[in-house]
C-alpha positions as CSV (number, residue, x, y, z in Angstrom):
1,M,-15.6,14.4,-9.7
2,S,-12.4,14.9,-7.3
3,W,-12.6,17.5,-4.7
4,L,-10.5,19.6,-2.1
5,Q,-11.5,20.2,1.5
6,L,-10.6,23.1,3.7
7,R,-10.4,22.2,7.3
8,L,-10.2,24.8,10.0
9,D,-10.0,24.4,14.0
10,A,-12.5,26.8,15.5
11,R,-14.4,28.0,18.7
12,P,-18.0,28.0,18.9
13,D,-18.1,32.1,18.4
14,E,-16.3,31.7,15.1
15,L,-18.5,29.0,13.4
16,E,-21.2,31.1,11.9
17,K,-18.7,33.5,10.4
18,L,-16.4,30.6,9.2
19,E,-19.3,28.6,7.4
20,G,-20.7,31.9,5.7
21,L,-17.1,32.7,4.3
22,M,-16.9,29.1,3.2
23,L,-20.2,29.3,1.3
24,A,-19.4,32.8,-0.1
25,T,-16.2,31.6,-1.7
26,G,-17.4,28.6,-3.5
27,S,-17.8,25.7,-1.1
28,V,-20.5,23.3,-1.9
29,A,-20.9,22.0,1.5
30,V,-19.7,22.7,4.9
31,T,-19.6,20.3,7.7
32,M,-18.6,20.6,11.8
33,E,-17.4,17.8,13.8
34,D,-16.1,17.6,17.2
35,N,-12.3,18.5,17.4
36,A,-11.3,17.5,21.0
37,D,-13.6,14.4,21.4
38,N,-16.2,16.1,23.5
39,A,-19.6,14.3,23.7
40,V,-22.8,16.4,23.1
41,L,-25.5,15.2,25.1
42,E,-29.4,15.5,24.8
43,P,-29.8,19.3,24.0
44,G,-32.6,21.3,26.2
45,V,-35.7,22.8,24.1
46,G,-34.7,25.3,22.1
47,Q,-30.8,24.8,22.5
48,T,-28.2,24.1,19.6
49,P,-25.2,22.8,21.1
50,L,-21.6,23.2,19.8
51,W,-18.4,21.5,20.8
52,I,-16.0,23.7,22.6
53,Q,-13.3,22.8,19.8
54,T,-14.8,22.3,16.2
55,R,-13.6,21.2,13.1
56,V,-15.1,23.0,10.2
57,T,-14.5,21.3,6.6
58,G,-15.4,23.0,3.5
59,L,-15.6,21.0,0.3
60,Y,-14.2,22.9,-2.9
61,P,-14.0,21.8,-6.6
62,A,-10.4,20.2,-7.4
63,D,-9.4,23.0,-9.6
64,A,-10.4,25.9,-6.9
65,D,-7.7,28.3,-6.0
66,M,-7.2,27.9,-2.4
67,D,-4.8,30.4,-2.2
68,A,-7.0,33.3,-3.4
69,I,-9.9,31.7,-1.4
70,L,-7.9,31.8,1.8
71,A,-7.1,35.4,1.2
72,K,-10.8,36.4,1.3
73,F,-10.8,35.2,4.6
74,P,-9.8,37.8,7.5
75,T,-6.4,37.5,9.3
76,K,-7.8,38.3,12.7
77,L,-10.6,35.5,12.2
78,M,-8.2,33.0,10.9
79,G,-5.7,33.4,13.8
80,L,-5.7,30.0,15.8
81,T,-7.6,28.0,12.8
82,N,-4.8,26.1,11.6
83,P,-5.9,25.9,8.0
84,R,-5.2,22.6,6.1
85,V,-6.1,22.3,2.5
86,E,-6.3,18.6,1.4
87,I,-7.4,16.6,-1.5
88,L,-10.5,14.4,-0.5
89,E,-10.1,10.6,-0.6
90,D,-12.7,8.9,-2.9
91,K,-14.9,7.9,0.1
92,D,-18.4,8.7,1.4
93,W,-17.5,8.8,5.0
94,E,-14.1,8.4,7.1
95,R,-14.4,4.8,7.6
96,E,-16.6,3.5,4.5
97,W,-13.6,2.6,2.4
98,M,-13.0,-0.4,5.0
99,T,-15.8,-2.3,3.3
100,H,-14.3,-2.0,-0.3
101,Y,-10.6,-1.4,0.2
102,Q,-8.7,-4.4,-1.4
103,P,-4.7,-5.0,-1.9
104,M,-3.3,-3.0,-4.7
105,Q,-0.1,-3.7,-6.9
106,F,2.1,-0.9,-7.8
107,G,5.2,-1.9,-10.0
108,Q,6.2,-5.4,-10.5
109,S,6.4,-6.4,-6.9
110,F,5.3,-3.9,-4.4
111,W,1.7,-4.3,-2.9
112,V,-0.4,-2.1,-0.3
113,C,-2.5,-4.4,1.7
114,P,-5.3,-3.4,4.1
115,S,-3.9,-4.5,7.6
116,W,-7.1,-6.4,8.1
117,L,-6.5,-8.7,4.8
118,E,-3.9,-11.3,4.1
119,P,-1.0,-10.0,1.7
120,P,-1.7,-11.7,-1.8
121,D,1.7,-12.5,-2.5
122,P,4.1,-13.6,0.2
123,D,7.1,-13.1,-1.9
124,A,6.4,-9.4,-3.0
125,I,7.2,-6.4,-0.7
126,T,3.8,-5.6,1.1
127,M,2.8,-2.5,3.1
128,L,0.5,-3.1,5.5
129,L,-2.0,0.0,5.8
130,D,-4.6,1.5,8.1
131,P,-4.5,5.6,7.2
132,G,-7.0,6.1,10.1
133,L,-8.2,9.8,9.4
134,A,-5.2,11.1,7.2
135,F,-5.1,11.2,3.7
136,G,-3.5,8.2,1.9
137,T,-4.9,4.9,1.2
138,G,-3.5,4.6,-2.4
139,T,-6.9,4.5,-4.2
140,H,-6.8,8.3,-4.8
141,P,-4.8,9.0,-8.0
142,T,-2.0,11.2,-6.6
143,T,-1.0,8.4,-4.1
144,A,-1.2,5.9,-6.7
145,L,1.2,7.6,-9.3
146,C,3.7,8.4,-6.4
147,L,3.7,4.7,-5.3
148,T,4.2,3.5,-8.7
149,E,7.0,5.8,-9.3
150,L,8.4,4.8,-6.0
151,A,8.5,1.3,-6.9
152,K,10.6,2.1,-10.0
153,M,13.4,3.9,-8.1
154,T,16.6,2.5,-6.3
155,L,15.9,3.5,-3.1
156,R,18.5,1.3,-1.1
157,K,20.2,3.1,1.4
158,Q,18.8,6.5,0.2
159,H,17.7,9.4,2.5
160,V,14.2,10.5,1.8
161,V,11.7,13.2,2.8
162,D,8.2,12.8,2.7
163,Y,6.5,16.4,2.9
164,G,2.9,16.4,3.2
165,C,3.0,12.7,4.7
166,G,-0.7,12.0,5.5
167,S,-1.1,8.4,6.4
168,G,2.6,8.1,6.3
169,I,2.2,5.7,3.0
170,L,4.6,7.1,0.7
171,G,7.3,7.4,3.5
172,V,6.6,3.8,4.9
173,A,6.6,2.6,1.3
174,A,10.3,3.9,0.9
175,L,11.5,2.3,3.8
176,L,10.0,-1.1,2.9
177,L,11.5,-0.5,-0.6
178,G,15.1,-0.3,0.9
179,A,15.6,3.9,2.1
180,A,17.7,4.3,5.0
181,D,15.5,6.6,6.6
182,V,12.5,8.9,6.2
183,M,11.7,12.4,7.3
184,A,7.8,12.6,7.3
185,V,6.5,16.1,7.6
186,D,2.8,17.3,8.0
187,N,0.9,20.2,9.4
188,D,-1.9,17.7,10.8
189,P,-0.8,16.2,14.1
190,Q,-3.4,13.3,13.2
191,A,-1.4,12.3,10.0
192,L,1.9,12.2,12.4
193,V,0.0,9.8,14.5
194,A,-1.1,7.8,11.7
195,T,2.6,7.7,9.8
196,V,3.9,6.4,13.2
197,D,1.0,4.1,13.7
198,N,1.8,2.6,10.0
199,S,5.5,2.4,10.4
200,Q,5.0,0.1,13.5
201,R,2.5,-1.8,11.5
202,N,5.0,-2.8,9.1
203,S,7.9,-3.2,11.7
204,I,9.9,-0.3,10.5
205,E,12.7,0.3,12.8
206,P,11.9,3.5,15.0
207,A,15.0,5.1,14.3
208,S,14.9,5.2,10.6
209,L,11.5,7.5,10.9
210,A,11.2,11.0,12.3
211,V,8.1,13.0,12.3
212,F,7.6,16.7,12.2
213,L,5.1,19.6,12.1
214,P,6.7,22.1,9.6
215,E,7.7,24.5,12.2
216,Q,10.1,21.8,13.8
217,V,11.8,21.1,10.5
218,D,15.4,22.6,11.2
219,I,16.2,23.5,7.4
220,D,19.6,24.1,7.9
221,R,20.3,21.0,9.7
222,H,18.8,18.8,6.7
223,M,19.6,21.2,3.9
224,E,21.0,19.2,1.0
225,K,20.7,15.8,2.9
226,A,17.9,14.0,1.0
227,D,18.4,11.7,-2.2
228,V,14.6,11.7,-2.7
229,V,12.1,14.4,-1.6
230,I,8.4,13.3,-2.2
231,A,5.7,16.1,-2.0
232,N,2.0,14.8,-2.7
233,I,0.1,17.9,-1.6
234,L,-1.5,20.5,-3.8
235,A,-0.2,22.9,-6.7
236,G,-0.6,26.1,-4.4
237,P,1.5,24.7,-1.9
238,L,3.8,23.0,-4.0
239,V,4.7,26.5,-5.4
240,T,4.7,28.2,-1.8
241,L,7.2,25.3,-0.5
242,S,9.3,25.2,-3.6
243,D,12.5,26.9,-1.6
244,T,12.1,24.6,1.3
245,L,11.4,21.3,-0.9
246,L,14.3,22.2,-2.9
247,A,16.5,23.0,0.1
248,L,16.1,20.0,1.5
249,L,17.3,17.9,-1.9
250,K,20.9,17.2,-2.3
251,P,22.7,17.6,-5.9
252,G,21.9,14.7,-8.0
253,G,18.7,14.0,-6.0
254,S,15.1,13.4,-7.3
255,L,12.0,15.4,-6.6
256,L,8.6,13.8,-7.1
257,L,5.7,16.0,-6.7
258,S,2.0,15.2,-6.8
259,G,-1.5,16.4,-6.0
260,L,-1.9,18.7,-9.0
261,L,-4.2,18.3,-12.1
262,E,-2.8,18.0,-15.6
263,K,-3.7,21.5,-16.5
264,Q,-1.6,22.8,-13.5
265,A,1.6,21.3,-14.6
266,T,3.0,23.5,-17.2
267,E,2.8,26.4,-15.0
268,L,4.2,24.5,-11.8
269,C,7.2,23.2,-14.1
270,R,7.7,26.9,-15.0
271,H,7.9,28.1,-11.4
272,Y,10.6,25.5,-10.5
273,L,12.8,26.3,-13.5
274,P,15.6,27.1,-14.0
275,R,16.4,25.4,-10.3
276,I,15.6,21.9,-11.5
277,E,13.7,20.5,-14.7
278,L,10.4,19.0,-13.9
279,R,8.7,16.3,-16.2
280,I,5.3,14.6,-16.1
281,A,6.3,11.2,-15.0
282,A,2.7,9.6,-15.2
283,E,-1.0,10.6,-15.2
284,K,-4.2,9.1,-14.1
285,D,-7.7,10.6,-14.3
286,G,-6.5,14.2,-15.1
287,W,-4.1,14.2,-12.1
288,V,-0.3,14.0,-12.8
289,C,3.0,13.3,-11.0
290,L,6.2,15.4,-11.9
291,L,9.6,14.1,-11.5
292,G,13.0,15.7,-11.7
293,C,16.5,15.5,-11.0
294,L,18.6,18.2,-9.4
295,S,21.7,19.4,-10.9
296,K,25.1,18.6,-9.4
């Protein structure tokens, strides 16, 4: 079964309320973890120690309406929590996948290979990957669908935007497949760190990759510059960000969207009309990716 996770940055006095709201809005599990690398030592009798900065994560079904759920959280309480909704990778804990993660082929000659293993085909284009704590190993259907579509495209000398870059897997793949440059955007600083790390691991020229938080993107400067815009996020944000994604895409450019279930595709395609006509390019395990070309 696939899941979504809602992540919030919280202070100790907010934790109980946030946990209660997550459970009340359909979260099947709530976890808390250190968000600032502060050790919690042996507590005193009767004490329940909490980190000064805590990341609270709620687990929701894949078809949950996260916009409606977030609307139930009081604005005042959510002030500095930096909410992030993400697809949960198919893994039991953050680094467990290293035991089972094997090289994967996408298209005829593109591979994603764990950085600690030897590439299986020395003549193929191979991306060495260590996603760290960010989304994007290639094992989730949405990422696999996007990689397969990218491997089919002619990306040489193309300008690419990877919006919601996660580990950087899609942006770095585009560069390895010949793209001139990539602008990678994510609302999680850890994702930007992972993206830069993976670009360096694959000997990408630093000048060809720029990473930004969403609020750092100058839309006017980058308007109609991208030949390809990729967004592997979720159906809700794909609706909310539609104006931004289309503003970045030049006429004649390709829009590749994923992170949505098949039953969400029709409504999302309808939302983007008449600005761009999207179609289901591929489907895997109930997830789909959409592809369209912006009219010149």
